C-alpha positions in Angstrom: -20.2 21.5 -1.4 -21.1 21.2 -5.1 -24.5 19.5 -5.4 -24.0 19.0 -9.1 -20.9 16.9 -8.5 -22.9 14.5 -6.3 -25.8 14.5 -8.8 -23.4 13.5 -11.6 -22.0 10.7 -9.5 -25.5 9.4 -8.8 -26.5 9.7 -12.4 -23.4 7.7 -13.5 -24.0 5.1 -10.9 -27.7 4.7 -11.9 -26.7 4.4 -15.6 -24.5 1.5 -14.6 -27.3 -0.1 -12.6 -29.7 0.0 -15.5 -32.8 -0.9 -13.6 -33.6 -1.8 -10.0 -33.4 -0.1 -6.7 -30.2 0.7 -4.8 -30.4 0.8 -1.0 -27.3 2.3 0.6 -27.4 2.9 4.4 -24.8 5.0 6.2 -22.6 3.7 9.0 -24.1 3.2 12.5 -23.2 4.9 15.7 -21.2 2.8 18.1 -20.8 3.1 21.9 -17.3 3.7 23.2 -18.1 3.3 26.9 -21.0 4.3 29.2 -22.9 7.1 27.5 -19.9 8.1 25.3 -20.0 7.3 21.5 -17.2 6.9 19.1 -16.9 9.9 16.7 -19.4 9.3 13.9 -18.2 9.0 10.3 -20.5 8.3 7.4 -20.2 5.1 5.3 -17.8 6.1 2.5 -20.0 4.7 -0.4 -23.0 6.5 1.1 -21.1 9.8 1.5 -19.6 9.5 -2.0 -23.1 9.6 -3.4 -24.9 11.9 -1.0 -22.5 14.1 1.0 -25.0 13.6 3.8 -23.1 13.7 7.1 -25.6 12.5 9.7 -26.2 9.0 11.2 -29.5 7.1 10.9 -29.8 7.7 7.2 -30.5 5.6 4.1 -30.1 6.6 0.5 -32.4 5.0 -2.1 -31.7 5.4 -5.8 -34.4 4.4 -8.3 -33.4 5.0 -12.0 -36.2 6.3 -14.1 -38.6 7.0 -11.2 -41.0 9.7 -12.4 -41.3 11.4 -9.0 -37.5 11.6 -8.3 -34.6 9.1 -8.5 -32.8 10.1 -5.3 -34.7 9.5 -2.0 -33.2 10.0 1.5 -34.5 8.7 4.7 -33.1 10.6 7.7 -33.8 11.9 11.2 -36.5 14.5 11.6 -35.8 17.9 13.2 -36.2 17.7 17.0 -35.5 20.8 19.0 -35.1 18.9 22.3 -32.6 16.4 20.9 -30.8 19.0 18.8 -30.3 21.0 22.1 -28.2 18.0 23.4 -26.8 16.4 20.2 -26.5 19.1 17.6 -28.4 20.3 14.6 -30.2 18.1 12.1 -31.0 18.7 8.5 -34.3 16.9 8.7 -36.2 15.8 5.5 -36.6 19.4 4.5 -32.8 20.0 4.7 -32.1 16.8 2.9 -33.9 18.2 -0.1 -32.8 21.8 0.1 -29.2 21.4 1.2 -28.2 17.9 0.0 -30.2 17.7 -3.3 -32.5 14.8 -2.5 -35.5 14.6 -4.8 -37.6 13.6 -1.9 -36.9 12.8 1.8 -38.8 11.0 4.6 -38.4 10.5 8.3 -36.2 7.4 9.0 -39.0 6.1 11.3 -41.2 5.8 8.2 -38.9 3.6 6.2 -40.6 0.3 6.9 -43.9 1.8 5.6 -42.5 3.4 2.5 -39.6 1.3 1.2 -41.5 -1.9 0.4 -43.7 0.1 -2.0 -40.6 1.4 -3.8 -39.5 -2.2 -4.5 -42.7 -3.2 -6.2 -42.2 -4.3 -9.8 -38.5 -3.8 -9.6 -36.4 -6.7 -10.8 -33.2 -6.1 -8.8 -32.1 -4.8 -5.4 -28.6 -3.3 -5.3 -27.5 -3.8 -1.7 -24.3 -4.8 -0.1 -25.3 -7.7 2.0 -23.2 -8.3 5.1 -21.7 -4.8 5.5 -24.4 -3.7 7.8 -25.6 -7.0 9.5 -28.3 -5.3 11.6 -29.8 -3.8 8.5 -29.7 -7.0 6.3 -32.8 -8.5 7.9 -34.8 -5.4 7.3 -34.0 -5.5 3.6 -35.1 -9.1 3.4 -38.3 -8.3 5.3 -39.1 -5.6 2.8 -38.6 -7.9 -0.2 -40.7 -10.6 1.5 -43.5 -8.1 2.1 -43.6 -7.4 -1.7 -43.5 -11.1 -2.5 -46.6 -11.6 -0.3 -48.5 -9.4 -2.8 -47.8 -11.8 -5.8 -51.4 -12.9 -6.1 -52.5 -9.3 -6.6 -50.1 -9.0 -9.6 -47.2 -7.2 -7.8 -43.8 -8.5 -9.0 -41.1 -8.7 -6.3 -37.4 -8.3 -6.9 -35.9 -11.6 -7.9 -32.2 -10.7 -7.7 -29.8 -9.1 -5.2 -26.8 -7.4 -6.7 -23.8 -6.2 -4.7 -23.3 -2.5 -5.8 -19.7 -2.5 -4.5 -18.0 -3.3 -7.7 -19.8 -0.5 -9.7 -19.3 2.0 -6.9 -15.7 1.1 -6.2 -14.7 1.3 -9.8 -16.2 4.8 -9.9 -14.4 5.8 -6.7 -11.1 4.5 -8.0 -10.9 7.3 -10.6 -10.8 10.6 -8.7 -12.7 13.5 -10.1 -11.3 17.1 -10.0 -13.2 18.0 -6.9 -11.9 14.9 -5.1 -8.3 15.7 -6.1 -8.7 19.2 -4.8 -9.8 17.9 -1.4 -6.9 15.4 -1.4 -4.4 18.2 -2.2 -5.7 20.1 0.8 -5.5 17.1 3.0 -1.9 16.6 1.8 -0.9 20.2 2.5 -2.4 20.1 6.1 -0.6 16.8 6.8 2.6 18.2 5.5 2.4 21.1 8.0 1.7 18.5 10.8 4.8 16.5 9.9 6.9 19.7 9.8 5.7 20.7 13.3 6.5 17.2 14.6 10.0 17.3 13.1 10.7 20.7 14.6 9.4 19.6 18.0 11.5 16.5 18.2 14.3 16.5 20.8 16.0 13.8 23.0 14.1 13.3 26.2 10.7 14.1 24.8 8.0 11.5 24.2 6.5 10.1 21.1 3.1 11.4 22.2 4.4 15.0 22.2 5.1 14.7 18.5 1.7 13.2 18.0 0.2 16.2 19.8 1.9 18.5 17.2 0.4 16.5 14.4 -3.1 16.6 15.8 -2.8 20.3 16.5 -1.8 21.1 13.0 -4.5 18.9 11.5 -7.3 20.6 13.4 -5.8 24.1 13.0 -5.5 23.5 9.3 -9.2 22.7 9.0 -9.1 18.9 8.8 -11.7 16.8 10.6 -8.8 14.9 12.3 -6.4 12.1 11.5 -7.4 9.7 8.7 -6.1 6.8 10.8 -4.4 6.5 14.2 -1.0 8.2 13.9 2.1 6.1 14.2 5.0 7.9 16.1 7.6 5.2 16.5 11.1 5.7 17.7 14.0 3.3 17.9 13.0 -0.3 18.0 9.3 0.7 17.8 9.8 1.8 14.2 10.3 -1.9 13.3 6.6 -2.5 14.3 4.6 -1.7 11.2 1.4 -0.5 12.9 2.8 0.7 16.3 0.4 3.2 17.9 1.3 3.2 21.6 3.2 6.5 20.9 4.5 6.5 24.5 8.2 5.9 24.5 10.9 8.5 25.3 12.9 9.8 22.4 16.5 8.7 22.7 19.5 10.5 21.2 20.9 8.5 18.3 17.6 6.8 17.4 15.3 7.4 14.5 11.7 8.4 14.6 9.2 7.1 12.0 6.0 9.1 11.7 3.1 7.7 9.6 0.2 10.1 9.8 -2.3 11.8 7.6 -5.5 13.8 8.0 -9.0 13.8 6.5 -10.7 16.7 4.7 -14.4 16.3 3.9 -13.8 12.6 4.1 -10.7 12.4 1.9 -7.5 11.1 3.3 -3.8 11.9 3.1 -1.2 9.4 4.1 2.4 10.4 4.7 5.4 8.7 6.3 8.7 10.3 7.1 11.7 9.1 9.1 14.2 11.4 10.8 16.9 11.4 13.5 16.2 12.4 17.1 19.6 14.0 16.9 20.6 16.7 14.4 21.9 14.2 11.8 21.7 10.6 10.6 24.5 8.3 11.6 26.6 6.9 8.7 24.7 3.6 8.8 21.3 5.2 9.3 21.9 7.4 6.3 23.0 4.4 4.1 19.8 2.6 4.9 17.8 5.8 4.5 19.3 6.6 1.1 18.5 3.0 0.0 14.8 3.4 0.9 14.8 6.8 -0.9 16.2 5.2 -4.0 13.5 2.5 -3.9 10.9 5.3 -3.5 12.2 7.0 -6.6 12.2 3.8 -8.6 8.6 3.0 -7.6 7.4 6.5 -8.5 9.1 6.2 -12.0 6.9 3.1 -12.5 3.7 5.1 -12.1 2.1 6.3 -15.3 -1.0 5.6 -17.4 -0.8 2.2 -19.0 1.7 0.9 -16.5 0.6 -2.1 -14.4 -0.1 -1.7 -10.7 2.6 -4.2 -9.5 5.4 -2.5 -11.4 6.1 0.1 -8.6 6.4 -2.7 -6.1 8.6 -4.8 -8.3 10.9 -1.8 -8.9 11.2 -1.0 -5.2 11.9 -4.6 -4.3 14.8 -4.8 -6.8 16.4 -1.6 -5.5 16.0 -2.7 -1.9 17.3 -6.2 -2.5 20.4 -4.9 -4.4 21.0 -2.5 -1.5 20.6 -5.2 1.2 23.2 -7.3 -0.6 25.6 -4.3 -0.8 25.1 -3.7 2.9 25.8 -7.4 3.5 22.4 -7.9 5.2 21.5 -10.4 2.6 23.8 -12.9 0.8 23.2 -14.3 -2.7 22.1 -13.3 -6.2 19.6 -10.5 -6.4 17.3 -12.5 -8.7 17.5 -15.5 -6.4 16.8 -13.5 -3.2 13.8 -11.9 -4.9 12.4 -15.2 -6.2 12.8 -16.8 -2.8 11.3 -13.8 -1.0 14.4 -13.5 1.3 14.1 -9.7 1.2 10.8 -10.0 3.1 12.8 -10.4 6.3 13.4 -6.7 6.1 10.6 -5.5 3.8 7.4 -7.4 4.4 4.6 -5.2 2.9 3.6 -3.9 -0.4 4.8 -0.6 -1.8 1.5 1.2 -1.9 -2.3 1.1 -1.8 -5.2 3.1 -3.2 -6.0 6.3 -1.4 -9.3 8.3 -1.3 -12.3 8.4 1.0 -10.7 5.5 2.8 -7.0 5.6 3.6 -6.8 2.0 2.2 -9.3 2.9 -0.5 -11.5 0.7 -2.6 -10.7 -0.7 -6.0 -9.4 -4.0 -7.2 -5.7 -4.5 -7.7 -6.4 -7.1 -10.4 -9.0 -7.2 -13.2 -9.8 -10.8 -13.9 -6.5 -12.7 -14.1 -4.5 -9.6 -15.1 -2.9 -6.9 -12.9 -4.7 -3.5 -12.8 -3.5 -1.0 -15.4 -3.0 2.5 -14.1 -5.4 5.2 -15.4 -5.4 9.0 -15.1 -7.1 10.0 -11.8 -6.0 7.1 -9.7 -4.3 7.9 -6.5 -1.9 5.5 -4.8 0.6 5.7 -2.0 4.3 4.9 -2.6 5.8 3.6 0.7 8.9 1.4 0.5 10.6 0.7 3.8 13.3 -1.4 5.6 12.9 -2.7 9.2 15.9 -4.2 10.9 15.3 -5.3 14.4 18.1 -6.6 16.6 19.2 -10.1 15.7 22.4 -12.2 16.3 23.2 -12.3 12.6 22.7 -8.5 12.0 25.7 -6.2 12.7 24.9 -4.1 15.8 25.2 -0.8 13.9 22.0 -1.8 12.0 20.0 -2.8 15.1 16.5 -1.2 15.5 16.7 0.8 12.3 13.2 1.2 10.9 12.7 3.5 7.9 9.7 4.2 5.7 9.2 7.0 3.2 5.6 7.4 2.0 4.0 9.9 -0.4 0.6 10.3 -2.1 0.9 10.0 -5.9 -1.7 11.0 -8.5 -1.6 9.3 -11.9 -1.7 12.1 -14.6 -1.7 12.3 -18.4 2.0 12.9 -18.4 2.9 10.4 -15.8 2.4 11.2 -12.1 2.3 14.0 -9.6 3.4 13.6 -6.0 0.7 15.4 -4.0 2.9 15.4 -0.9 6.1 16.5 -2.6 6.5 19.7 -0.6 7.5 17.7 2.5 11.3 17.2 2.8 12.3 13.7 1.6 16.1 13.9 0.9 18.3 13.2 3.9 20.0 16.7 3.6 16.6 18.4 3.6 15.4 16.3 6.6 18.5 17.3 8.5 17.9 21.0 7.6 14.4 20.8 9.1 15.8 19.1 12.2 18.3 21.9 12.5 15.5 24.4 12.9 14.6 22.8 16.2 18.0 22.1 17.7 
């Protein structure tokens, strides 16, 4: 952990704030069932600025405060609770290990925070994201307002910090790219293990187990989202996560899975045959999706507009669907009418970072977002052809998606996940290692 990197982020954010107080709580702990809780993960904005990994914590940023601009409220050390629940940093550790200028017990926040709001014009707080916390923020402001007769000025404006923070998060810094490279490499190993473990008669969950093993063995915290292991007709369900079906000879398997390293996500999809090779029809559809993937990647470079990758992929896919006689009509007409959406119903990518569907606007005002160096996007064209009376039987239940993580660079782009086989011949070579 580079404390200076987080300090630079806070300084940049506070420079954008100008004046005021930013209050940024972390995520809450949620009960799964009985006495069991869901695994805790910090709020991404909070983590981006603090790197503090514990629950029950609130960051307060006060530009220009003489006694320190970064304050952290967190749990105190407690040997009895740490015996059961794990170690805590405590306020002392928040200063020494995480770089807070000052830190206080979370139990004292109601006593301390109203005073920090006095004579501050603005409060930067994301109202609605943490509903249980919203009322407390309002109570603190009202407590300051009650002192108006004694000359204390209360904040008169609430400002949502999301836009400022999310614009910062959209451009990845070198230390972030390094973590995303590591997440990509670990995920690649997981996909390779799953491909090699695939065989007729096994189950989707057995391939999922290979993924999860590789993620943890490689040092990732775990998956960055619930893995999708979808064979046969299941591959035509975009967010299928049952992962329970038996793998059938002659079917395809679509795996969409990534892992998380220090909060940063990878996101990869590959599609491969349960048998040793693609059938002729499967390969024709696969090569079409691969061509759309290449066209989309070529549209990623500084100065290009965000939608260009999707537009390029749609044109290639639509032309191919006409060639395969799955669509009938002029390519331009089919694109304009949206007829291609029967087989390709999602966008070609999304931002990637601390969230697998990361923050950042896709439009700026009325104009599409222009790509800049440091942005990371996925490229993930696909075709999904469930059985239907007007679809030739050879195409039934073919679902194919090819997804990679792409960094915008000065010279164009870099595919962070390029080391994982993507060409059909290379996919078949990997499959041959298992059969």
